[in-house]
Structures are given as C-alpha cells and as structure tokens.
C-alpha positions in Angstrom: 0.0 -0.1 -0.3 2.7 2.6 0.7 4.3 1.5 -2.6 0.9 2.5 -4.4 0.7 5.9 -2.2 4.4 6.7 -2.9 3.9 6.2 -6.9 0.3 7.9 -6.7 -1.7 4.9 -7.6 -3.5 5.3 -4.5 -4.8 8.5 -3.3 -4.4 9.7 0.5 -6.8 11.9 1.9 -7.0 14.0 5.0 -10.5 15.3 6.5 -10.7 18.1 7.9 -7.8 20.8 7.6 -7.6 22.4 11.0 -4.9 22.9 13.3 -3.9 19.1 13.1 -5.3 18.3 9.6 -3.5 21.2 7.4 0.0 20.2 8.6 -0.5 16.6 8.5 -1.9 16.9 4.2 1.2 19.1 4.3 3.8 16.2 5.4 2.1 13.5 3.5 2.1 15.7 0.3 5.9 15.7 0.7 5.9 11.8 0.5 3.0 10.7 -1.7 2.3 12.3 -5.2 -1.8 12.2 -5.1 -3.2 13.8 -1.7 -6.5 15.2 -0.8 -7.2 17.9 1.6 -10.9 17.9 2.2 -13.1 20.4 4.6 -16.5 21.1 4.6 -15.8 25.0 4.9 -15.9 26.3 1.5 -14.3 29.7 2.7 -11.2 27.6 4.3 -10.9 25.8 1.1 -10.6 29.0 -1.0 -7.8 30.4 1.0 -5.9 27.6 1.1 -6.0 27.3 -3.0 -4.8 30.9 -2.7 -2.2 29.9 -0.3 -3.7 31.7 2.9 -3.7 29.9 6.4 -5.9 31.9 8.2 -5.3 29.9 11.4 -1.2 30.4 10.9 -0.5 26.6 11.1 1.6 26.7 7.9 3.5 29.1 5.5 2.4 30.9 2.5 5.7 29.3 0.9 4.7 25.6 2.0 1.2 26.0 0.6 2.9 27.3 -2.7 4.7 24.2 -2.8 2.2 21.7 -2.4 0.6 19.4 -4.8 -2.6 18.9 -2.2 -5.6 18.8 -4.3 -8.2 21.0 -1.7 -11.8 19.7 -2.0 -14.9 21.3 -0.2 -17.5 19.3 -1.9 -18.8 16.1 -0.4 -19.7 14.7 -3.9 -16.8 15.3 -5.7 -14.5 14.1 -2.5 -16.7 11.2 -2.8 -15.7 10.6 -6.6 -12.2 11.2 -5.9 -11.7 8.7 -3.2 
C-alpha cells in the first residue's frame, strides 16, 4: 500500500484541515504524489487554494509548494477517493 501511495496509484485523503489536519496533509503531500485535503468549509478551502492559512499553521511558501488537491464539495470528494 505504501508503494502505491508513493507512486501515485493510490490517493491519500485528510479530512478536516484545521490545526492538525492541514500540517498533516502537507507532510503527506511531501511523501506521496496524490493527496486530497477535504474540509466542508468552502471559505477555508478557497483560502488554502490561494495559499492563505488563517490559522497560521503553515506558511505561504509551504502552501505554494504543495500539490494537495483542496476540496470542499462532498460529492467531488466521494468521486475522488
């Protein structure tokens, strides 16, 4: 399974991108090719897509480097995992 995550054949999802979830997703994004960050707060997702973390758990630079796909729509999330 780890090999599939590393290669991008499998996707890892982190649900809820708060104080714990966002830093965790960013670290997973460094190790794995396909990472989804999901949160139902559309405003939060839009800010993260624009490299803004209002909780200040990560820097603008870290968000710019990440390849995480940020999603707030449950239907889209369901189709991706």
